[in-house]
Every structure is written in structure tokens, then in C-alpha cells.
C-alpha positions as CSV (number, residue, x, y, z in Angstrom):
1,M,-26.3,-27.3,4.0
2,T,-24.8,-25.0,1.2
3,E,-21.1,-25.4,0.6
4,K,-19.2,-22.2,1.0
5,I,-16.5,-21.3,-1.5
6,L,-13.7,-19.1,-0.5
7,L,-12.1,-17.1,-3.4
8,A,-9.0,-15.3,-2.4
9,P,-5.7,-13.8,-3.7
10,A,-2.9,-16.3,-3.8
11,S,-0.1,-13.8,-3.3
12,L,0.6,-10.3,-2.1
13,P,0.9,-8.8,-5.6
14,Q,-2.6,-10.3,-6.4
15,E,-3.9,-8.8,-3.2
16,Q,-2.4,-5.4,-4.2
17,F,-3.9,-5.8,-7.7
18,L,-7.4,-6.3,-6.1
19,G,-7.0,-3.5,-3.7
20,S,-5.8,-0.8,-6.4
21,S,-8.0,2.2,-6.8
22,S,-5.8,3.7,-9.4
23,T,-7.1,4.8,-12.8
24,I,-4.8,2.5,-14.5
25,T,-3.2,-0.6,-12.8
26,L,-0.4,-2.6,-14.5
27,Y,0.3,-6.2,-13.4
28,S,3.2,-7.6,-15.1
29,G,6.3,-9.8,-14.6
30,S,7.5,-13.4,-14.8
31,A,5.7,-16.4,-16.2
32,G,3.6,-18.3,-13.8
33,A,2.8,-15.2,-11.6
34,G,-1.0,-15.9,-11.8
35,K,-2.0,-13.0,-14.0
36,T,-5.1,-14.6,-15.4
37,F,-6.4,-15.6,-12.1
38,A,-5.9,-12.0,-10.6
39,L,-7.8,-10.7,-13.6
40,V,-10.8,-13.0,-12.9
41,L,-10.7,-12.3,-9.2
42,N,-10.9,-8.6,-9.9
43,M,-13.8,-9.0,-12.4
44,V,-15.7,-10.9,-9.7
45,K,-15.0,-8.2,-7.2
46,F,-16.4,-5.6,-9.4
47,A,-19.3,-7.9,-10.7
48,A,-20.4,-8.3,-7.0
49,R,-21.2,-4.5,-7.0
50,Q,-24.4,-3.0,-8.5
51,N,-24.6,-2.1,-12.2
52,S,-21.1,-2.8,-13.2
53,T,-20.3,-2.9,-16.9
54,I,-16.9,-4.8,-17.3
55,I,-15.2,-5.6,-20.5
56,C,-12.1,-7.8,-21.0
57,F,-10.2,-7.6,-24.2
58,R,-7.9,-10.0,-25.9
59,R,-6.1,-9.6,-29.3
60,T,-8.1,-12.4,-31.0
61,S,-11.3,-14.4,-30.5
62,T,-9.2,-17.6,-30.6
63,Q,-7.1,-16.4,-27.6
64,I,-10.4,-15.6,-25.7
65,R,-11.7,-19.1,-26.0
66,G,-8.6,-21.2,-25.8
67,P,-7.9,-23.8,-23.1
68,G,-6.9,-22.1,-19.9
69,S,-7.9,-18.7,-21.3
70,V,-9.5,-15.9,-19.4
71,W,-12.9,-16.8,-20.6
72,A,-12.6,-20.5,-19.5
73,E,-11.4,-19.4,-16.1
74,A,-14.0,-16.8,-15.7
75,S,-16.9,-19.1,-16.8
76,R,-15.9,-21.7,-14.2
77,I,-15.3,-19.2,-11.2
78,F,-18.2,-16.9,-11.8
79,K,-20.5,-20.0,-11.8
80,Q,-19.1,-21.0,-8.5
81,M,-19.3,-17.5,-7.0
82,F,-22.7,-16.6,-8.5
83,P,-25.0,-19.5,-8.7
84,D,-27.6,-17.5,-10.7
85,A,-25.0,-16.2,-13.2
86,R,-26.0,-16.5,-16.9
87,I,-23.0,-17.7,-18.9
88,R,-23.7,-16.8,-22.5
89,S,-20.9,-18.6,-24.3
90,R,-22.1,-17.6,-27.8
91,D,-22.0,-13.9,-26.9
92,L,-19.0,-14.2,-24.6
93,E,-20.9,-12.6,-21.8
94,I,-21.8,-13.2,-18.2
95,Y,-24.8,-11.6,-16.6
96,I,-25.3,-11.4,-12.8
97,P,-29.0,-10.9,-12.1
98,A,-28.5,-10.1,-8.3
99,T,-26.3,-7.1,-9.1
100,N,-27.4,-6.3,-12.6
101,S,-23.8,-6.4,-13.6
102,V,-22.5,-7.6,-17.0
103,V,-19.0,-9.0,-18.0
104,K,-18.2,-8.9,-21.6
105,F,-15.3,-10.6,-23.5
106,A,-14.2,-9.1,-26.8
107,H,-11.3,-9.2,-29.3
108,L,-9.5,-6.3,-30.8
109,Q,-7.7,-7.9,-33.8
110,H,-7.7,-4.8,-35.9
111,I,-7.5,-1.1,-35.2
112,S,-10.9,-0.8,-36.9
113,D,-12.4,-3.0,-34.1
114,V,-11.7,-0.4,-31.6
115,S,-14.3,1.9,-33.1
116,N,-17.0,-0.7,-32.3
117,H,-16.6,0.2,-28.6
118,L,-16.2,3.9,-28.8
119,G,-19.8,4.5,-28.1
120,S,-20.0,2.3,-25.2
121,Q,-19.6,3.0,-21.4
122,F,-17.7,0.7,-19.2
123,S,-17.1,1.0,-15.5
124,V,-14.0,-1.5,-15.7
125,V,-11.8,-2.1,-18.8
126,V,-9.4,-5.0,-18.7
127,F,-6.6,-5.9,-21.3
128,D,-5.4,-9.4,-20.9
129,E,-1.8,-9.8,-22.4
130,A,-1.7,-6.1,-23.0
131,T,1.6,-6.2,-25.0
132,T,-0.2,-8.1,-27.8
133,F,-2.0,-4.8,-28.6
134,E,0.2,-2.8,-30.8
135,P,0.4,0.1,-31.5
136,F,-0.4,0.8,-27.9
137,E,-1.6,4.3,-28.6
138,E,-4.3,3.2,-31.1
139,F,-5.5,0.0,-29.4
140,I,-5.4,0.8,-25.6
141,L,-5.5,4.5,-25.0
142,P,-8.6,5.3,-26.9
143,L,-10.6,3.0,-24.5
144,M,-9.7,5.4,-21.6
145,G,-12.4,7.7,-23.0
146,R,-15.1,4.8,-22.5
147,M,-14.3,4.5,-18.8
148,R,-17.6,6.0,-17.4
149,N,-20.8,4.7,-15.8
150,A,-23.0,6.9,-13.7
151,N,-24.8,3.9,-12.2
152,V,-21.9,2.6,-10.2
153,D,-20.7,3.7,-6.7
154,Y,-17.0,3.7,-7.7
155,V,-14.7,5.5,-10.1
156,P,-14.2,3.6,-13.4
157,Q,-10.9,1.9,-13.7
158,M,-8.5,0.1,-16.3
159,F,-6.3,-2.9,-15.8
160,W,-3.5,-4.2,-17.8
161,A,-2.1,-7.7,-17.3
162,T,0.8,-8.9,-19.3
163,N,4.2,-10.4,-19.7
164,P,6.9,-7.9,-20.6
165,K,7.7,-7.1,-24.2
166,Y,10.7,-5.3,-25.7
167,N,10.1,-1.7,-26.7
168,H,6.2,-1.9,-26.3
169,G,4.4,1.2,-25.5
170,I,3.8,0.2,-21.9
171,Y,7.5,0.0,-21.4
172,H,7.8,3.8,-22.1
173,W,5.2,4.5,-19.4
174,I,7.2,2.6,-16.6
175,K,10.8,2.7,-17.6
176,D,11.9,5.8,-15.7
177,F,10.5,5.0,-12.4
178,Y,9.4,1.2,-12.0
179,L,12.3,-0.6,-13.8
180,D,16.1,-0.9,-13.0
181,E,18.8,-0.5,-15.6
182,N,18.1,-4.0,-17.0
183,G,14.4,-3.3,-17.5
184,I,13.5,-5.6,-14.5
185,P,10.7,-4.4,-12.2
186,L,12.0,-2.9,-8.9
187,K,10.4,-4.6,-6.0
188,E,10.5,-1.6,-3.8
189,R,8.6,0.5,-6.3
190,S,6.0,-2.2,-7.0
191,N,2.5,-0.8,-6.2
192,V,3.6,2.8,-5.8
193,E,0.9,5.2,-7.2
194,R,2.0,7.9,-9.4
195,Y,-0.1,10.6,-11.3
196,F,-0.1,11.7,-14.8
197,V,-1.9,14.0,-17.3
198,M,-2.1,13.0,-21.0
199,K,-0.3,15.6,-23.3
200,D,-0.1,14.7,-27.1
201,N,-0.9,11.1,-26.3
202,K,1.9,10.8,-23.8
203,P,1.8,10.9,-19.9
204,V,3.3,13.8,-18.1
205,W,4.3,12.4,-14.6
206,F,4.1,13.6,-11.1
207,D,5.0,11.9,-7.8
208,T,1.9,13.4,-5.9
209,R,-1.5,14.2,-6.7
210,S,-1.1,17.6,-5.2
211,E,1.8,18.6,-7.6
212,A,-0.4,17.6,-10.5
213,E,-3.5,19.3,-9.3
214,E,-1.6,22.6,-8.6
215,L,-1.0,22.8,-12.3
216,Y,-4.1,21.1,-13.7
217,G,-6.8,21.7,-11.2
218,S,-8.9,19.2,-9.1
219,G,-12.4,17.9,-9.1
220,P,-14.5,16.1,-11.7
221,T,-13.2,18.0,-14.7
222,S,-9.6,17.6,-13.7
223,P,-7.4,15.7,-16.2
224,V,-5.2,14.3,-13.4
225,R,-5.3,10.4,-13.4
226,S,-3.5,7.9,-11.3
227,F,-1.3,4.8,-12.2
228,R,0.5,2.0,-10.5
229,S,2.6,-0.9,-11.7
230,I,2.6,-4.1,-9.7
231,R,5.5,-6.5,-9.9
232,A,4.3,-10.1,-10.5
233,H,6.8,-12.9,-9.7
234,V,6.5,-16.6,-9.8
235,T,8.0,-17.0,-6.4
236,D,4.9,-15.1,-5.0
237,N,2.6,-17.7,-6.4
238,I,2.8,-20.3,-3.7
239,P,-0.1,-22.5,-4.9
240,L,1.5,-22.9,-8.3
241,L,4.9,-23.8,-6.9
242,K,3.3,-26.4,-4.6
243,A,1.2,-27.9,-7.4
244,N,4.3,-27.9,-9.8
245,P,7.5,-28.1,-7.8
246,D,9.7,-28.2,-10.9
247,Y,8.2,-25.0,-12.4
248,L,10.7,-22.5,-10.9
249,A,13.7,-24.9,-11.6
250,N,12.6,-25.1,-15.2
251,L,12.6,-21.3,-15.5
252,Q,16.0,-21.0,-13.8
253,A,17.4,-23.6,-16.3
254,L,16.5,-21.4,-19.3
255,P,19.1,-19.8,-21.5
256,E,20.2,-16.4,-20.1
257,I,18.1,-14.1,-22.3
258,K,14.9,-16.4,-21.9
259,K,15.5,-16.4,-18.2
260,R,15.7,-12.5,-18.0
261,I,12.3,-12.5,-19.9
262,F,10.4,-15.2,-18.4
263,L,11.8,-15.3,-14.9
264,D,13.0,-11.8,-14.1
265,G,10.3,-10.1,-16.2
266,S,12.8,-7.9,-18.1
267,W,11.3,-5.4,-20.5
268,T,14.6,-4.6,-22.3
269,S,15.7,-8.2,-23.0
270,R,15.0,-9.7,-26.4
271,E,16.0,-12.8,-28.4
272,E,18.2,-12.2,-31.4
273,E,16.4,-12.8,-34.6
274,A,17.5,-16.1,-36.4
275,G,19.7,-15.9,-39.5
276,Y,21.7,-12.8,-40.6
């Protein structure tokens, strides 16, 4: 008898992340919130659909392959979920024959590396630890133009998973709506979808799609895109807290600034530089 394996989100934010249909979905917050697991689950979801072309970026190749990395997690989980999966470690690629889907892992260490992907077409684009990509406008935004694949039955999407980082480009996308005065994600605005149009490499925001489409039109040629930010917090990650009962207490015992960053997920807190 074949053993059945159940793969499911471990928290409500992970469930919301998997259920998102927005053009861009941000999953950010405290340490220990299960961001890597959420990314892998999401890639499994899309790989189970026909003809998906998925790419997951990290800043360096060392970060891709390290212990506990997204590649290590993906290799393990994909082999469990797809027995016929072809894990190509040398190429950092996973191929699923049953669905003709491919998952690639690549680094973008230098801005020049971005050009290597500008001729490609992807149905899903993932940035793991998105705040390591700076400048944001030159590393991440150009890949929005690669989100296309006529052979899939869904609209291509982009996902950002990260811990917060002071003054990063992503902060300027979310500060006016999704964060409080201390740069901490607002729970009541988590998973709220908004709409935007890019102007001069910056988003112009609208609360509803109808408002945006009234100005910019609708249909396949419309520049209107959707976005949501999901608050990930360690207290939502029940499996982690059961396996590591002291994890939350350790975060709570951190010095105030570190606690705001790693527990509260503040985008505006930063540690003072050493020296004078």
C-alpha cells in the first residue's frame, strides 16, 4: 500500500500566501515565520499544474545551496510529492514529467546577471530573501517583464519572501498602507489586495481595481496590476513553537532594537553602526 503524504500550510498566513492570486505577493515579518516552507509549498502548487515555468532567485549561489536553504527544502519536498521528479542538482533544476513543469533556482549576484533572464518566459517568479536584492529597481522590477507563459491556465505571478530591512525599496511600496508608525505590519491590513500602475519605475496606488481601470482601462492590455502584503509572525508557526518551545522566549529576550526587527518585523528599526 502506497503511503500518502499530506503537505499543507502550517499557519493562516501561509494558507493566505498559497491562496493569493495577486500579480505580486509579499510575505514578510518576524524570524521563524516559516517563509522558506511557504515558498516551497507555493512552488509545489504551481508545479502540479501543466506547463509551469518557475524560477526562484537568491542573491548568491552559496545561499541557494546552503544547509536549510530553499534548494535543500525543495529537493526534499518535491521528491516526496512527485515520485517521478528529476532533481538535477548540477543545474539547480527540478523537472516534473507528469505535468511538464520545471522549477529553476538561480542567483542574481550582480546587476549584469539580470540580463541573463530578460529573454526568458516564466509563469512564476520567486525572490527568496527579497531584501538582499539591492537596488530593488534594478534587480527585481525588470523581472516583472518576464512573467508570461501562454501554455499555462493561470495568470503569471511574482512572490517576494523576506525579513524586513531598513529603507529597502520594498519598504517604500508598503509603508503608507500596510505598516504602522513604527514600521510594523498591521495585522488588520495583512492580505488586503490593492492595485497599482507603474509610472517612472514607481507604483501609483488604488484601493480598488475599478478605480484603476477607470483611468487606465481593462482587459489584457491594461497596465493595472494587483499586490498584497501578508504579515508573517512566529506566533502563527505552531509546528515550530512545538518543536522549539524556547524559540519565542529567545526572540522576546533580545535587546529592544533586535526584538523590533526579528520579532515584530519592523521595517524602520535598525541597529546603530559600531564606532563613531
